[in-house]
C-alpha positions as CSV (number, residue, x, y, z in Angstrom):
1,X,75.3,3.6,94.4
2,X,77.1,7.0,94.0
3,X,76.0,8.1,97.5
4,X,77.1,4.8,99.0
5,X,80.6,5.1,97.3
6,X,80.9,8.7,98.7
7,X,79.9,7.5,102.2
8,X,82.4,4.6,102.1
9,X,85.2,6.7,100.8
10,X,87.7,6.0,98.0
11,X,90.3,4.4,100.3
12,X,88.0,1.9,101.9
13,X,86.3,1.2,98.5
14,X,89.7,0.4,97.0
15,X,90.5,-1.9,99.9
16,X,87.1,-3.6,99.5
17,X,87.7,-4.1,95.8
18,X,91.2,-5.5,96.5
19,X,89.9,-8.0,99.0
20,X,87.1,-9.1,96.7
21,X,89.5,-9.8,93.9
22,X,91.9,-11.6,96.3
23,X,89.2,-13.9,97.6
24,X,87.9,-14.6,94.0
25,X,91.4,-15.6,92.9
26,X,92.1,-17.7,96.1
27,X,88.8,-19.6,95.6
28,X,89.6,-20.1,91.9
29,X,86.5,-18.2,90.8
30,X,88.6,-15.7,88.8
31,X,91.6,-16.8,86.7
32,X,94.7,-14.7,87.1
33,X,95.0,-14.2,83.4
34,X,91.7,-12.3,83.5
35,X,93.4,-9.6,85.5
36,X,96.1,-8.9,82.9
37,X,93.7,-6.5,81.1
38,X,90.7,-4.7,82.5
39,X,88.2,-2.8,80.4
40,X,86.1,-0.2,82.1
41,X,82.8,0.9,80.3
42,X,81.7,4.4,81.5
43,X,78.9,4.7,79.0
44,X,76.3,2.6,80.9
45,X,73.4,4.7,81.9
46,X,72.4,4.4,85.6
47,X,68.7,3.9,84.7
48,X,69.4,0.6,83.0
49,X,71.4,-0.9,85.8
50,X,69.4,-3.5,87.8
51,X,70.4,-3.2,91.4
52,X,70.3,-6.3,93.6
53,X,67.4,-6.5,96.0
54,X,66.6,-8.9,98.9
55,X,64.0,-10.8,96.7
56,X,66.6,-11.3,93.9
57,X,69.2,-12.5,96.3
58,X,66.6,-14.8,97.9
59,X,65.7,-16.4,94.5
60,X,69.4,-16.9,93.7
61,X,69.8,-18.7,97.0
62,X,66.8,-20.9,96.1
63,X,68.4,-21.8,92.8
64,X,71.8,-22.6,94.3
65,X,70.2,-24.7,97.1
66,X,68.1,-26.6,94.6
67,X,71.1,-27.3,92.4
68,X,73.2,-28.5,95.4
69,X,70.4,-30.8,96.4
70,X,70.1,-32.2,92.9
71,X,73.8,-32.9,92.5
72,X,73.9,-34.7,95.9
73,X,70.8,-36.8,95.1
74,X,68.6,-35.2,97.7
75,X,64.9,-35.4,96.8
76,X,63.1,-32.2,97.8
77,X,59.4,-32.1,98.6
78,X,59.3,-28.7,96.9
79,X,62.2,-26.7,95.4
80,X,60.3,-23.4,95.0
81,X,62.1,-22.8,91.7
82,X,58.8,-22.1,89.9
83,X,57.0,-20.4,92.8
84,X,60.1,-18.5,94.0
85,X,60.4,-16.7,90.7
86,X,57.1,-15.0,91.4
87,X,57.4,-14.9,95.1
88,X,59.2,-12.4,97.4
89,X,58.3,-9.5,95.3
90,X,56.1,-7.4,97.6
91,X,59.1,-5.4,98.7
92,X,59.9,-4.6,95.1
93,X,56.2,-3.7,94.5
94,X,56.4,-1.3,97.5
95,X,59.5,0.4,96.0
96,X,57.9,0.7,92.6
97,X,54.7,2.0,94.1
98,X,56.5,4.8,95.9
99,X,58.6,5.6,92.8
100,X,55.5,5.8,90.6
101,X,53.7,8.1,93.0
102,X,56.7,10.3,93.3
103,X,57.2,10.6,89.5
104,X,53.5,11.2,88.6
105,X,52.0,12.9,91.6
106,X,52.4,16.4,90.2
107,X,51.0,15.5,86.7
108,X,48.2,13.3,87.9
109,X,47.4,14.2,91.5
110,X,43.9,12.6,91.5
111,X,45.0,9.3,90.1
112,X,48.0,9.0,92.5
113,X,45.7,10.0,95.4
114,X,43.4,7.2,94.5
115,X,46.2,4.7,94.3
116,X,47.6,5.8,97.6
117,X,44.2,5.5,99.2
118,X,43.8,1.9,98.0
119,X,47.5,0.9,98.5
120,X,46.8,-1.7,101.1
121,X,44.1,-3.3,99.1
122,X,46.2,-3.4,95.9
123,X,49.2,-5.0,97.7
124,X,47.0,-7.6,99.4
125,X,47.6,-9.6,96.2
126,X,50.9,-10.8,97.6
127,X,49.3,-12.2,100.8
128,X,47.8,-15.1,98.9
129,X,49.6,-18.3,97.7
130,X,51.8,-17.6,94.7
131,X,49.9,-20.3,92.8
132,X,46.8,-18.1,92.9
133,X,48.5,-15.0,91.4
134,X,47.7,-15.9,87.7
135,X,44.0,-16.2,88.7
136,X,44.0,-13.0,90.7
137,X,45.4,-11.1,87.8
138,X,42.3,-11.8,85.7
139,X,38.5,-12.0,86.0
140,X,38.4,-15.2,83.8
141,X,37.5,-17.5,86.7
142,X,34.3,-15.5,87.2
143,X,33.5,-14.7,83.6
144,X,34.1,-18.2,82.3
145,X,31.8,-19.7,85.0
146,X,28.9,-17.5,83.9
147,X,29.6,-17.4,80.2
148,X,27.1,-20.2,79.5
149,X,24.4,-18.5,81.6
150,X,25.0,-15.1,79.8
151,X,24.8,-16.7,76.4
152,X,21.5,-18.5,77.1
153,X,20.0,-15.4,78.7
154,X,20.9,-13.4,75.6
155,X,19.1,-15.9,73.3
156,X,16.0,-16.5,75.4
157,X,15.2,-12.8,75.5
158,X,14.0,-13.0,79.0
159,X,13.6,-15.8,81.6
160,X,10.1,-15.2,83.0
161,X,9.9,-15.1,86.8
162,X,12.8,-14.7,89.2
163,X,12.5,-18.3,90.4
164,X,12.6,-19.5,86.8
165,X,15.7,-17.4,86.1
166,X,17.5,-18.8,89.2
167,X,16.6,-22.3,88.3
168,X,17.9,-21.9,84.7
169,X,21.2,-20.4,85.9
170,X,21.6,-23.1,88.5
171,X,21.1,-25.9,85.9
172,X,23.4,-24.2,83.4
173,X,26.2,-23.8,85.9
174,X,25.9,-27.4,87.0
175,X,26.1,-28.5,83.4
176,X,29.1,-26.3,82.6
177,X,31.1,-27.4,85.7
178,X,32.0,-30.6,84.0
179,X,34.4,-28.6,81.8
180,X,36.0,-26.6,84.6
181,X,39.4,-27.3,86.0
182,X,40.7,-26.8,89.5
183,X,42.4,-23.6,90.5
184,X,46.1,-23.6,90.7
185,X,47.1,-24.4,94.3
186,X,43.6,-25.7,95.2
187,X,45.1,-27.5,98.1
188,X,45.7,-24.1,99.8
189,X,42.0,-23.2,99.8
190,X,41.4,-24.6,103.4
191,X,44.5,-22.8,104.6
192,X,43.3,-19.5,103.2
193,X,39.8,-20.0,104.7
194,X,41.4,-20.7,108.1
195,X,43.3,-17.5,107.9
196,X,46.8,-19.0,107.6
197,X,49.2,-16.2,106.7
198,X,51.1,-16.2,103.5
199,X,54.1,-13.9,103.0
200,X,55.0,-13.0,99.4
201,X,53.1,-16.1,98.2
202,X,54.8,-18.6,100.6
203,X,53.2,-20.0,103.7
204,X,54.7,-18.5,106.9
205,X,55.4,-21.8,108.6
206,X,57.5,-22.9,105.5
207,X,59.5,-19.7,105.6
208,X,60.2,-20.2,109.3
209,X,61.3,-23.8,108.7
Protein backbone atom coordinates (compact mmCIF):
# COMPACT_ATOMS: atom_id res chain seq x y z
CA UNK A 1 0.00 0.00 0.00
CA UNK A 2 2.87 2.39 0.80
CA UNK A 3 4.50 1.76 -2.58
CA UNK A 4 1.18 2.33 -4.34
CA UNK A 5 0.65 5.64 -2.53
CA UNK A 6 4.14 6.76 -3.48
CA UNK A 7 3.55 5.79 -7.10
CA UNK A 8 0.21 7.63 -7.26
CA UNK A 9 1.53 10.73 -5.54
CA UNK A 10 0.06 12.88 -2.77
CA UNK A 11 -1.84 15.23 -5.10
CA UNK A 12 -3.70 12.52 -7.00
CA UNK A 13 -4.25 10.56 -3.81
CA UNK A 14 -5.94 13.55 -2.19
CA UNK A 15 -8.09 14.04 -5.28
CA UNK A 16 -9.07 10.35 -5.22
CA UNK A 17 -10.04 10.62 -1.55
CA UNK A 18 -12.01 13.82 -2.23
CA UNK A 19 -13.96 12.24 -5.09
CA UNK A 20 -14.64 9.10 -3.05
CA UNK A 21 -16.12 11.13 -0.18
CA UNK A 22 -18.14 13.25 -2.60
CA UNK A 23 -19.67 10.20 -4.28
CA UNK A 24 -20.43 8.61 -0.90
CA UNK A 25 -22.24 11.75 0.27
CA UNK A 26 -24.09 12.15 -3.03
CA UNK A 27 -25.29 8.54 -2.95
CA UNK A 28 -26.30 9.02 0.73
CA UNK A 29 -23.96 6.26 1.91
CA UNK A 30 -22.15 8.71 4.18
CA UNK A 31 -24.03 11.26 6.30
CA UNK A 32 -22.55 14.78 6.26
CA UNK A 33 -22.49 14.82 10.06
CA UNK A 34 -19.94 12.01 10.00
CA UNK A 35 -17.47 14.38 8.32
CA UNK A 36 -17.52 16.96 11.12
CA UNK A 37 -14.91 15.02 13.08
CA UNK A 38 -12.35 12.56 11.71
CA UNK A 39 -10.23 10.28 13.89
CA UNK A 40 -7.03 8.90 12.36
CA UNK A 41 -5.48 5.86 14.04
CA UNK A 42 -1.78 5.57 13.19
CA UNK A 43 -1.05 2.70 15.61
CA UNK A 44 -2.39 -0.10 13.39
CA UNK A 45 0.37 -2.48 12.40
CA UNK A 46 0.61 -3.26 8.71
CA UNK A 47 0.76 -7.03 9.29
CA UNK A 48 -2.77 -7.18 10.74
CA UNK A 49 -4.39 -5.28 7.87
CA UNK A 50 -6.30 -7.62 5.58
CA UNK A 51 -5.85 -6.34 2.04
CA UNK A 52 -8.69 -6.99 -0.43
CA UNK A 53 -8.09 -9.69 -3.03
CA UNK A 54 -9.98 -10.77 -6.13
CA UNK A 55 -11.44 -13.76 -4.28
CA UNK A 56 -12.76 -11.60 -1.43
CA UNK A 57 -14.29 -9.13 -3.87
CA UNK A 58 -15.85 -12.02 -5.80
CA UNK A 59 -17.44 -13.44 -2.65
CA UNK A 60 -18.79 -10.00 -1.67
CA UNK A 61 -20.33 -9.75 -5.14
CA UNK A 62 -21.95 -13.17 -4.63
CA UNK A 63 -23.43 -12.01 -1.30
CA UNK A 64 -24.79 -8.77 -2.78
CA UNK A 65 -26.32 -10.53 -5.80
CA UNK A 66 -27.94 -13.19 -3.61
CA UNK A 67 -29.42 -10.48 -1.35
CA UNK A 68 -30.70 -8.54 -4.36
CA UNK A 69 -32.35 -11.67 -5.78
CA UNK A 70 -33.96 -12.52 -2.44
CA UNK A 71 -35.40 -9.02 -1.91
CA UNK A 72 -36.89 -9.10 -5.44
CA UNK A 73 -38.38 -12.56 -5.01
CA UNK A 74 -36.12 -14.20 -7.60
CA UNK A 75 -35.58 -17.88 -6.88
CA UNK A 76 -31.99 -18.93 -7.61
CA UNK A 77 -31.10 -22.48 -8.58
CA UNK A 78 -27.92 -22.05 -6.53
CA UNK A 79 -26.73 -18.91 -4.75
CA UNK A 80 -23.14 -20.10 -4.12
CA UNK A 81 -23.20 -18.47 -0.68
CA UNK A 82 -22.00 -21.66 1.01
CA UNK A 83 -19.73 -22.86 -1.78
CA UNK A 84 -18.40 -19.41 -2.61
CA UNK A 85 -17.02 -18.93 0.89
CA UNK A 86 -14.56 -21.75 0.23
CA UNK A 87 -14.17 -21.23 -3.49
CA UNK A 88 -12.00 -18.81 -5.44
CA UNK A 89 -9.13 -19.20 -3.01
CA UNK A 90 -6.47 -20.78 -5.21
CA UNK A 91 -5.05 -17.34 -5.98
CA UNK A 92 -4.70 -16.68 -2.26
CA UNK A 93 -3.09 -20.10 -1.80
CA UNK A 94 -0.55 -19.24 -4.51
CA UNK A 95 0.32 -16.00 -2.73
CA UNK A 96 0.58 -17.68 0.68
CA UNK A 97 2.69 -20.47 -0.83
CA UNK A 98 5.19 -18.00 -2.29
CA UNK A 99 5.26 -16.04 0.96
CA UNK A 100 5.91 -19.18 3.03
CA UNK A 101 8.77 -20.29 0.78
CA UNK A 102 10.32 -16.83 0.88
CA UNK A 103 10.13 -16.64 4.70
CA UNK A 104 11.44 -20.13 5.50
CA UNK A 105 13.69 -21.04 2.57
CA UNK A 106 16.87 -20.04 4.39
CA UNK A 107 15.97 -21.79 7.66
CA UNK A 108 14.48 -24.98 6.17
CA UNK A 109 15.88 -25.34 2.63
CA UNK A 110 15.10 -29.06 2.23
CA UNK A 111 11.51 -28.70 3.43
CA UNK A 112 10.78 -25.74 1.16
CA UNK A 113 12.47 -27.50 -1.76
CA UNK A 114 10.13 -30.47 -1.25
CA UNK A 115 7.10 -28.17 -1.19
CA UNK A 116 8.18 -26.35 -4.34
CA UNK A 117 8.77 -29.67 -6.12
CA UNK A 118 5.22 -30.86 -5.29
CA UNK A 119 3.56 -27.47 -5.67
CA UNK A 120 1.37 -28.43 -8.61
CA UNK A 121 0.17 -31.61 -6.89
CA UNK A 122 -0.60 -29.77 -3.64
CA UNK A 123 -2.65 -27.08 -5.38
CA UNK A 124 -4.60 -29.61 -7.48
CA UNK A 125 -6.89 -29.62 -4.44
CA UNK A 126 -8.63 -26.52 -5.84
CA UNK A 127 -9.37 -28.17 -9.21
CA UNK A 128 -12.07 -30.38 -7.68
CA UNK A 129 -15.65 -29.38 -6.78
CA UNK A 130 -15.75 -27.27 -3.62
CA UNK A 131 -18.12 -29.80 -2.02
CA UNK A 132 -15.28 -32.36 -2.13
CA UNK A 133 -12.83 -30.21 -0.20
CA UNK A 134 -13.82 -31.41 3.32
CA UNK A 135 -13.27 -35.01 2.14
CA UNK A 136 -9.95 -34.22 0.47
CA UNK A 137 -8.64 -32.63 3.65
CA UNK A 138 -8.87 -35.94 5.52
CA UNK A 139 -8.32 -39.66 4.99
CA UNK A 140 -11.55 -40.57 6.83
CA UNK A 141 -13.40 -41.73 3.66
CA UNK A 142 -10.72 -44.42 3.21
CA UNK A 143 -10.07 -45.24 6.86
CA UNK A 144 -13.74 -45.47 7.78
CA UNK A 145 -14.47 -47.83 4.90
CA UNK A 146 -11.86 -50.33 6.05
CA UNK A 147 -12.19 -49.86 9.82
CA UNK A 148 -14.44 -52.92 10.07
CA UNK A 149 -12.01 -55.05 8.07
CA UNK A 150 -9.05 -53.90 10.17
CA UNK A 151 -10.88 -54.67 13.42
CA UNK A 152 -11.89 -58.18 12.31
CA UNK A 153 -8.41 -58.94 10.98
CA UNK A 154 -6.92 -57.92 14.33
CA UNK A 155 -9.18 -60.27 16.30
CA UNK A 156 -8.92 -63.29 14.00
CA UNK A 157 -5.09 -63.32 14.27
CA UNK A 158 -4.73 -64.34 10.63
CA UNK A 159 -7.16 -65.12 7.82
CA UNK A 160 -5.75 -68.26 6.24
CA UNK A 161 -5.24 -68.18 2.49
CA UNK A 162 -5.21 -65.11 0.27
CA UNK A 163 -8.55 -66.10 -1.24
CA UNK A 164 -10.12 -66.43 2.23
CA UNK A 165 -8.75 -63.01 3.24
CA UNK A 166 -10.18 -61.35 0.12
CA UNK A 167 -13.54 -63.06 0.61
CA UNK A 168 -13.73 -61.93 4.24
CA UNK A 169 -12.78 -58.34 3.36
CA UNK A 170 -15.37 -58.25 0.56
CA UNK A 171 -18.18 -59.52 2.79
CA UNK A 172 -17.26 -57.16 5.63
CA UNK A 173 -17.17 -54.12 3.33
CA UNK A 174 -20.51 -55.08 1.77
CA UNK A 175 -21.99 -55.37 5.26
CA UNK A 176 -20.50 -52.05 6.41
CA UNK A 177 -21.70 -50.09 3.37
CA UNK A 178 -25.23 -49.99 4.78
CA UNK A 179 -23.96 -47.41 7.28
CA UNK A 180 -22.11 -45.23 4.78
CA UNK A 181 -23.42 -41.91 3.50
CA UNK A 182 -22.88 -40.31 0.12
CA UNK A 183 -19.98 -37.98 -0.45
CA UNK A 184 -20.77 -34.29 -0.52
CA UNK A 185 -21.45 -33.24 -4.09
CA UNK A 186 -21.84 -36.85 -5.27
CA UNK A 187 -23.67 -35.53 -8.34
CA UNK A 188 -20.35 -34.15 -9.61
CA UNK A 189 -18.65 -37.57 -9.73
CA UNK A 190 -19.61 -38.29 -13.41
CA UNK A 191 -18.39 -34.81 -14.35
CA UNK A 192 -15.03 -35.37 -12.64
CA UNK A 193 -14.66 -38.75 -14.37
CA UNK A 194 -15.41 -37.14 -17.74
CA UNK A 195 -12.66 -34.59 -17.11
CA UNK A 196 -14.90 -31.53 -16.84
CA UNK A 197 -12.78 -28.70 -15.54
CA UNK A 198 -13.43 -27.04 -12.19
CA UNK A 199 -11.86 -23.69 -11.37
CA UNK A 200 -11.54 -22.85 -7.66
CA UNK A 201 -14.22 -25.42 -6.89
CA UNK A 202 -16.81 -24.16 -9.41
CA UNK A 203 -17.58 -25.76 -12.76
CA UNK A 204 -16.07 -23.81 -15.64
CA UNK A 205 -19.33 -23.60 -17.62
CA UNK A 206 -21.11 -22.06 -14.62
CA UNK A 207 -18.40 -19.42 -14.26
CA UNK A 208 -18.70 -18.54 -17.95
CA UNK A 209 -22.47 -18.27 -17.63
